[in-house]
Residue frames as qw, qx, qy, qz and C-alpha x, y, z in Angstrom:
[[0.299, 0.880, -0.364, -0.064, -12.75, -1.75, 0.20],
 [0.386, -0.538, 0.750, 0.007, -10.42, -4.29, 1.84],
 [0.735, 0.178, 0.653, -0.025, -12.15, -7.19, 0.04],
 [0.604, 0.788, 0.087, -0.080, -12.10, -5.32, -3.27],
 [0.049, 0.836, -0.543, -0.070, -8.37, -4.68, -2.96],
 [0.571, -0.297, 0.765, -0.001, -7.87, -8.41, -2.42],
 [0.683, 0.345, 0.641, 0.056, -9.43, -9.23, -5.80],
 [0.373, 0.848, -0.009, -0.376, -8.89, -6.33, -8.20],
 [0.026, 0.657, -0.672, -0.340, -5.50, -7.45, -9.53],
 [0.384, 0.009, 0.920, 0.082, -6.66, -11.04, -10.02],
 [0.507, 0.671, 0.477, -0.255, -9.76, -9.85, -11.87],
 [0.252, 0.843, -0.296, -0.372, -7.50, -7.73, -14.08],
 [0.207, -0.434, 0.844, 0.239, -5.13, -10.64, -14.67],
 [0.428, 0.235, 0.873, 0.002, -8.05, -12.80, -15.82],
 [0.438, 0.764, 0.229, -0.416, -9.49, -10.15, -18.16],
 [0.706, 0.124, 0.493, 0.494, -8.31, -11.08, -21.67],
 [0.329, 0.838, 0.302, 0.313, -9.24, -7.68, -23.12],
 [0.214, -0.969, 0.120, -0.033, -7.19, -5.51, -20.75],
 [0.780, 0.348, -0.280, 0.439, -3.42, -5.19, -21.17],
 [0.304, 0.211, -0.399, 0.839, -2.66, -2.45, -18.63],
 [0.370, -0.748, -0.551, -0.004, -4.41, -1.22, -15.48],
 [0.147, 0.436, -0.227, 0.858, -4.22, 2.32, -14.10],
 [0.478, -0.562, -0.645, 0.197, -5.16, 2.47, -10.42],
 [0.101, 0.325, -0.159, 0.927, -6.12, 5.83, -8.92],
 [0.072, -0.387, -0.746, 0.537, -8.37, 7.25, -6.23],
 [0.005, -0.747, -0.536, -0.393, -11.65, 9.10, -6.41],
 [0.293, -0.940, -0.168, -0.039, -11.70, 12.68, -5.22],
 [0.053, 0.907, -0.358, 0.215, -8.73, 14.13, -3.38],
 [0.474, -0.551, 0.678, -0.106, -7.12, 10.94, -2.07],
 [0.453, 0.298, -0.810, -0.224, -5.64, 7.77, -3.51],
 [0.715, -0.376, -0.587, -0.056, -6.48, 5.90, -0.29],
 [0.159, -0.739, 0.269, -0.598, -6.59, 7.69, 3.04],
 [0.169, 0.224, -0.868, 0.409, -6.25, 4.57, 5.22],
 [0.250, -0.365, -0.887, 0.133, -8.50, 3.10, 7.91],
 [0.312, -0.557, -0.184, -0.747, -11.68, 4.68, 9.19],
 [0.339, -0.164, -0.771, 0.513, -11.76, 4.84, 12.98],
 [0.346, -0.514, -0.225, -0.752, -15.21, 6.06, 13.85],
 [0.516, -0.450, 0.394, -0.614, -17.25, 5.34, 16.97],
 [0.928, 0.006, -0.332, -0.170, -16.87, 1.58, 16.41],
 [0.819, -0.521, 0.210, 0.118, -14.77, -0.82, 18.46],
 [0.116, -0.706, 0.626, 0.311, -11.01, -1.15, 17.87],
 [0.620, 0.394, -0.585, -0.342, -9.94, -3.49, 15.09],
 [0.112, 0.272, -0.929, 0.223, -8.82, -6.16, 17.54],
 [0.390, 0.172, 0.734, -0.530, -12.39, -6.71, 18.71],
 [0.578, 0.386, -0.240, -0.678, -13.79, -6.84, 15.16],
 [0.820, 0.007, 0.559, -0.122, -15.13, -10.34, 14.32],
 [0.759, 0.650, 0.024, 0.010, -13.94, -9.78, 10.74],
 [0.242, -0.829, 0.483, 0.147, -10.34, -9.46, 11.93],
 [0.647, -0.181, 0.703, 0.235, -9.22, -12.95, 10.79],
 [0.625, 0.633, 0.435, 0.136, -10.79, -12.33, 7.36],
 [0.144, 0.978, -0.137, -0.060, -8.91, -9.05, 7.09],
 [0.444, -0.610, 0.615, 0.229, -5.64, -10.85, 7.78],
 [0.679, 0.205, 0.662, 0.242, -6.32, -13.33, 4.97],
 [0.436, 0.854, 0.269, 0.083, -7.27, -10.50, 2.63],
 [0.158, -0.909, 0.320, 0.217, -4.12, -8.57, 3.55],
 [0.535, -0.302, 0.714, 0.336, -2.02, -11.50, 2.34],
 [0.579, 0.507, 0.612, 0.182, -4.14, -11.85, -0.81],
 [0.201, 0.963, 0.040, -0.177, -3.75, -8.17, -1.67],
 [0.208, -0.735, 0.572, 0.299, 0.03, -8.53, -1.76],
 [0.553, -0.067, 0.800, 0.224, 0.12, -11.97, -3.40],
 [0.554, 0.635, 0.538, 0.026, -2.35, -11.16, -6.16],
 [0.192, 0.945, -0.148, -0.221, -0.57, -7.95, -7.18],
 [0.242, -0.630, 0.693, 0.253, 2.78, -9.74, -7.32],
 [0.574, 0.106, 0.803, 0.120, 1.29, -12.68, -9.25],
 [0.517, 0.770, 0.269, -0.260, -0.20, -10.45, -11.97],
 [0.676, 0.028, 0.424, 0.603, 1.79, -10.73, -15.21],
 [0.274, 0.733, 0.360, 0.508, 0.28, -7.58, -16.73],
 [0.321, 0.155, -0.260, 0.898, 1.51, -4.09, -15.80],
 [0.278, -0.806, -0.521, 0.048, -0.28, -2.10, -13.10],
 [0.284, 0.389, -0.086, 0.872, 0.28, 1.65, -12.84],
 [0.288, -0.678, -0.549, 0.395, -0.54, 3.64, -9.69],
 [0.146, 0.573, 0.135, 0.795, -1.56, 7.25, -10.28],
 [0.426, -0.444, -0.608, 0.502, -1.35, 8.69, -6.78],
 [0.067, -0.638, -0.171, -0.748, -3.50, 11.72, -6.10],
 [0.490, -0.670, 0.134, -0.541, -3.41, 13.13, -2.58],
 [0.485, -0.524, 0.632, -0.301, -3.06, 10.84, 0.42],
 [0.812, 0.137, -0.559, -0.093, -1.76, 7.28, 0.09],
 [0.319, -0.574, 0.555, -0.511, -1.76, 6.13, 3.70],
 [0.667, -0.212, 0.651, -0.294, -1.27, 2.77, 5.41],
 [0.672, 0.195, 0.704, 0.120, -2.54, -0.01, 3.18],
 [0.488, 0.849, 0.159, -0.121, -3.13, 2.58, 0.47],
 [0.001, 0.831, -0.523, -0.186, 0.58, 3.33, 0.37],
 [0.534, -0.236, 0.805, 0.110, 1.39, -0.39, 0.25],
 [0.669, 0.516, 0.535, -0.014, -0.95, -1.00, -2.69],
 [0.350, 0.920, -0.103, -0.141, 0.45, 1.96, -4.61],
 [0.135, -0.750, 0.634, 0.133, 4.08, 0.98, -4.00],
 [0.648, -0.047, 0.757, 0.063, 3.47, -2.64, -5.03],
 [0.661, 0.703, 0.202, -0.168, 2.40, -1.45, -8.48],
 [0.811, 0.179, 0.228, 0.508, 4.88, -1.72, -11.36],
 [0.298, 0.370, 0.075, 0.877, 5.00, 2.02, -12.05],
 [0.243, -0.711, -0.527, 0.397, 4.10, 4.72, -9.51],
 [0.202, 0.482, 0.192, 0.831, 3.23, 8.18, -10.82],
 [0.287, -0.585, -0.551, 0.520, 2.66, 10.75, -8.08],
 [0.098, 0.849, 0.249, 0.455, 1.08, 14.17, -8.30],
 [0.249, 0.435, -0.388, 0.774, 2.67, 17.04, -6.41],
 [0.547, -0.478, 0.141, -0.672, -0.18, 16.84, -3.86],
 [0.852, -0.079, -0.516, -0.034, 0.65, 13.19, -3.08],
 [0.317, -0.637, 0.555, -0.431, 1.46, 12.25, 0.50],
 [0.782, 0.063, -0.620, -0.031, 2.82, 8.81, 1.41],
 [0.232, -0.499, 0.648, -0.527, 2.93, 7.27, 4.89],
 [0.616, -0.191, -0.763, -0.053, 2.49, 3.95, 6.62],
 [0.253, -0.509, 0.270, -0.777, 0.62, 5.16, 9.67],
 [0.760, -0.285, -0.576, -0.099, -0.20, 1.84, 11.35],
 [0.521, -0.044, -0.558, 0.645, 2.17, 2.62, 14.21],
 [0.120, -0.243, 0.149, -0.951, 0.27, 5.82, 15.03],
 [0.727, -0.283, -0.178, -0.599, -2.77, 3.66, 15.78],
 [0.536, -0.466, 0.646, -0.281, -0.76, 1.30, 17.99],
 [0.937, 0.229, 0.237, -0.112, -0.61, -1.35, 15.25],
 [0.509, -0.371, 0.593, 0.502, 2.40, -2.99, 13.61],
 [0.434, 0.583, -0.327, -0.604, 2.89, -2.32, 9.90],
 [0.528, -0.141, 0.837, -0.003, 1.87, -5.79, 8.80],
 [0.695, 0.529, 0.423, -0.240, -0.01, -5.55, 5.51],
 [0.765, 0.495, 0.206, 0.355, 2.93, -5.40, 3.12],
 [0.004, 0.982, -0.164, 0.090, 4.73, -2.27, 4.26],
 [0.556, -0.625, 0.530, 0.137, 7.59, -4.32, 5.71],
 [0.786, 0.212, 0.501, 0.294, 7.91, -6.03, 2.33],
 [0.525, 0.708, 0.291, 0.373, 7.87, -3.18, -0.18],
 [0.116, -0.988, 0.097, -0.018, 9.32, -0.16, 1.66],
 [0.578, -0.580, 0.479, 0.316, 12.75, -1.80, 2.32],
 [0.708, 0.283, 0.523, 0.381, 12.86, -3.03, -1.28],
 [0.343, 0.845, 0.261, 0.315, 12.40, 0.50, -2.63],
 [0.009, -0.924, 0.169, -0.342, 14.36, 2.71, -0.22],
 [0.411, 0.385, -0.698, 0.442, 16.59, 0.40, 1.83],
 [0.573, -0.377, -0.709, 0.164, 16.22, -1.22, 5.22],
 [0.316, -0.255, -0.438, 0.802, 17.20, 1.63, 7.55],
 [0.196, -0.029, -0.122, -0.972, 15.08, 4.31, 5.87],
 [0.537, -0.294, -0.649, -0.452, 12.17, 1.89, 5.67],
 [0.494, -0.357, -0.693, 0.386, 12.43, 1.10, 9.38],
 [0.099, -0.129, -0.240, 0.957, 12.43, 4.81, 10.19],
 [0.371, -0.081, -0.270, -0.885, 9.26, 5.56, 8.24],
 [0.612, -0.280, -0.698, -0.244, 7.49, 2.40, 9.40],
 [0.482, -0.301, -0.640, 0.517, 8.39, 2.99, 13.07],
 [0.074, -0.235, -0.231, 0.941, 7.46, 6.70, 13.07],
 [0.287, 0.679, 0.675, -0.029, 4.60, 6.91, 10.59],
 [0.092, -0.578, 0.113, 0.803, 6.17, 10.10, 9.24],
 [0.611, 0.693, 0.354, -0.143, 4.72, 11.47, 6.03],
 [0.437, -0.189, 0.478, 0.738, 6.52, 12.00, 2.74],
 [0.420, 0.667, 0.031, -0.615, 5.46, 14.56, 0.16],
 [0.856, 0.493, 0.158, 0.010, 5.47, 13.57, -3.48],
 [0.355, 0.837, -0.382, 0.168, 8.76, 15.41, -3.98],
 [0.380, -0.597, 0.675, -0.210, 10.35, 13.69, -0.98],
 [0.874, 0.066, 0.464, -0.125, 9.09, 10.33, -2.19],
 [0.743, 0.660, -0.070, 0.086, 10.68, 10.90, -5.58],
 [0.046, 0.836, -0.515, 0.184, 13.97, 12.01, -3.99],
 [0.447, -0.442, 0.757, -0.179, 14.39, 8.74, -2.09],
 [0.198, 0.207, -0.880, -0.378, 13.20, 6.48, -4.90],
 [0.378, 0.203, 0.779, -0.458, 9.77, 5.62, -3.55],
 [0.602, 0.633, 0.360, -0.327, 7.98, 6.62, -6.77],
 [0.682, 0.233, 0.471, 0.509, 8.79, 6.39, -10.48],
 [0.223, 0.438, 0.284, 0.824, 7.63, 9.85, -11.63],
 [0.094, -0.592, -0.473, 0.646, 6.49, 13.11, -10.04],
 [0.153, 0.402, 0.485, 0.762, 4.25, 15.44, -12.05],
 [0.246, -0.057, 0.178, -0.951, 1.96, 18.39, -11.48],
 [0.430, 0.214, 0.757, -0.443, -1.49, 17.31, -10.34],
 [0.619, 0.564, 0.097, -0.538, -3.14, 18.28, -13.61],
 [0.462, 0.551, -0.645, -0.259, -0.65, 16.08, -15.47],
 [0.469, -0.288, 0.797, -0.250, -1.14, 13.01, -13.26],
 [0.771, 0.299, 0.525, -0.199, -3.64, 11.10, -15.39],
 [0.603, 0.752, -0.207, -0.166, -2.16, 12.25, -18.72],
 [0.046, 0.645, -0.762, 0.042, 1.25, 10.92, -17.61],
 [0.556, -0.112, 0.790, -0.233, -0.22, 7.66, -16.28],
 [0.770, 0.495, 0.322, -0.240, -2.21, 7.13, -19.48],
 [0.401, 0.781, -0.455, -0.149, 0.83, 7.95, -21.62],
 [0.161, -0.448, 0.875, -0.087, 2.76, 5.18, -19.85],
 [0.668, 0.163, 0.657, -0.309, -0.25, 2.85, -20.09],
 [0.706, 0.655, 0.001, -0.271, -0.53, 3.39, -23.84],
 [0.223, 0.698, -0.677, -0.061, 3.18, 2.74, -24.28],
 [0.328, -0.245, 0.893, -0.187, 2.95, -0.52, -22.34],
 [0.715, 0.356, 0.473, -0.373, -0.28, -1.56, -24.06],
 [0.624, 0.705, -0.237, -0.239, 1.46, -1.21, -27.43],
 [0.053, -0.608, 0.792, -0.005, 4.33, -3.42, -26.29],
 [0.610, 0.098, -0.766, -0.179, 4.76, -7.19, -26.52],
 [0.712, -0.536, 0.039, -0.453, 2.72, -8.68, -23.64],
 [0.962, -0.140, -0.174, 0.160, 4.88, -11.77, -23.16],
 [0.573, 0.366, -0.267, 0.682, 8.10, -9.76, -23.18],
 [0.231, -0.628, 0.174, -0.723, 6.68, -7.24, -20.72],
 [0.865, -0.435, -0.030, -0.248, 5.57, -10.04, -18.40],
 [0.902, 0.063, -0.210, 0.373, 8.98, -11.69, -18.70],
 [0.358, 0.503, -0.235, 0.750, 10.62, -8.39, -17.76],
 [0.363, -0.564, 0.240, -0.702, 8.76, -8.01, -14.45],
 [0.887, -0.302, -0.193, -0.291, 7.93, -11.49, -13.18],
 [0.750, 0.096, -0.472, 0.453, 11.44, -12.51, -12.12],
 [0.040, 0.366, -0.355, 0.859, 11.59, -9.36, -9.98],
 [0.663, -0.351, 0.002, -0.662, 8.14, -10.17, -8.61],
 [0.890, -0.080, -0.448, 0.027, 9.27, -13.75, -7.96],
 [0.428, 0.213, -0.524, 0.705, 12.02, -12.35, -5.75],
 [0.303, -0.321, 0.234, -0.866, 9.48, -10.20, -3.89],
 [0.837, -0.224, -0.252, -0.431, 7.17, -13.20, -3.52],
 [0.763, 0.028, -0.562, 0.319, 9.98, -15.26, -2.03],
 [0.141, 0.210, -0.457, 0.853, 10.65, -12.49, 0.49],
 [0.545, -0.288, -0.051, -0.786, 6.92, -12.13, 1.07],
 [0.817, -0.164, -0.535, -0.142, 6.64, -15.81, 2.00],
 [0.560, -0.082, -0.561, 0.604, 8.91, -15.08, 4.98],
 [0.053, 0.110, -0.225, 0.967, 7.97, -11.50, 5.85],
 [0.457, -0.318, -0.300, -0.775, 4.18, -11.52, 5.49],
 [0.700, -0.392, -0.594, -0.058, 3.29, -14.33, 7.96],
 [0.509, -0.210, -0.457, 0.699, 5.51, -12.79, 10.64],
 [0.005, 0.097, -0.034, 0.995, 4.41, -9.19, 10.06],
 [0.525, -0.370, -0.428, -0.636, 0.73, -10.16, 10.00],
 [0.664, -0.359, -0.618, 0.219, 1.17, -12.13, 13.23],
 [0.327, -0.159, -0.330, 0.871, 2.67, -9.07, 14.91],
 [0.207, -0.214, -0.214, -0.930, -0.02, -6.83, 13.43],
 [0.608, -0.417, -0.573, -0.358, -2.83, -9.06, 14.66],
 [0.589, -0.333, -0.555, 0.484, -1.28, -9.25, 18.14],
 [0.181, -0.054, -0.164, 0.968, -0.89, -5.46, 18.34],
 [0.336, -0.368, -0.430, -0.753, -4.54, -5.04, 17.34],
 [0.654, -0.519, -0.547, -0.065, -5.49, -6.63, 20.66],
 [0.490, -0.012, -0.412, 0.768, -3.26, -4.31, 22.69],
 [0.184, -0.778, -0.434, 0.415, -4.26, -1.61, 25.14],
 [0.217, -0.406, 0.244, 0.854, -2.16, 0.81, 23.09],
 [0.023, 0.242, 0.705, 0.667, -4.35, 0.22, 20.03],
 [0.192, -0.713, -0.675, -0.002, -7.52, 0.77, 22.06],
 [0.278, -0.681, -0.159, 0.659, -6.00, 3.96, 23.45],
 [0.192, -0.148, 0.459, 0.855, -5.06, 5.14, 19.95],
 [0.064, -0.486, -0.739, -0.462, -8.61, 4.63, 18.68],
 [0.274, -0.774, -0.512, 0.253, -10.06, 6.43, 21.71],
 [0.295, -0.532, 0.067, 0.791, -7.61, 9.31, 21.29],
 [0.130, 0.123, 0.613, 0.769, -8.46, 9.55, 17.59],
 [0.156, -0.655, -0.699, -0.241, -12.17, 9.76, 18.38],
 [0.348, -0.818, -0.320, 0.328, -11.52, 12.37, 21.08],
 [0.437, 0.815, 0.001, 0.380, -9.13, 14.33, 18.83],
 [0.394, -0.850, 0.346, -0.046, -6.18, 14.21, 21.22],
 [0.362, 0.564, -0.741, 0.052, -2.71, 12.65, 21.34],
 [0.896, -0.232, -0.362, -0.113, -2.62, 9.05, 22.60],
 [0.332, -0.706, 0.565, -0.267, -0.87, 8.07, 25.82],
 [0.837, 0.203, -0.503, -0.072, 0.89, 4.80, 24.98],
 [0.603, -0.632, 0.415, -0.255, 1.90, 2.52, 27.85],
 [0.203, 0.460, -0.859, -0.097, 3.39, -0.47, 26.02],
 [0.419, 0.035, 0.837, -0.351, 0.54, -2.76, 27.06]]
C-alpha cells in the first residue's frame, strides 16, 4: 500500500484520458493506518529507508499533480491515510468519517506529511495539539475546524464526490490547473523545509524504546508505558 500511494497521483497525472480522480477506501475505512501485528517494530524493518523515500514521494507527487484529486472519506482516515486525504484538492467526508494522525500513539513522530498539511488547514496551534495527542476528529468536528471541504451523509458520499468530479471534468483543464498549482507551489516550498526534518525525527523515533513498547502494548492490548527512551 505504501508503494502504491507513492505512485498513484503520478500515474493519474500521466494518464491523458483522465481529468479528475476520486480517491476513496474499500469497505468501512478510507485508510486505517499501519498494521502492527506480531512482526518487529518499524525501526527494525529493513524496508525502513525505502518507506522514508516513499513518504516523501507520496507528498511530492500529490502536490505536483496539475489535475484535481478528490478524497471521498468513508470511515477511518488515520495516520498516513489522513495525510493523503487532506493533501487532496477537495475533501468530502461522510458522517462516519474519523480523522487522526496517530503516529504519536505508537511512539513515532508525525513525519509523513502531517506536519505539512494540518497546520496549513487548521492553524499551527490546533495542528500541534492534534499531532501531539493523536486525538480523533469526527467528520462533523473536522468540518467545523476547516479540515474538510464538505460533510455529507454516508449514503451521499460518492454521489457528492462524483458531482464535484463531473463539474471539474467539464471545466477548462488549463484554467483549473492554474487555479491550484500556485497554492501547491507554496505547499511544496514549505514541504522542502518541513519534510526532511519531520522524516528525520520520525525515523529516529522509530528506533526508540518507546516505539518498541508501543508495538508490544498494541499486541498485548494494553496501554503503553512510555519512558522517553
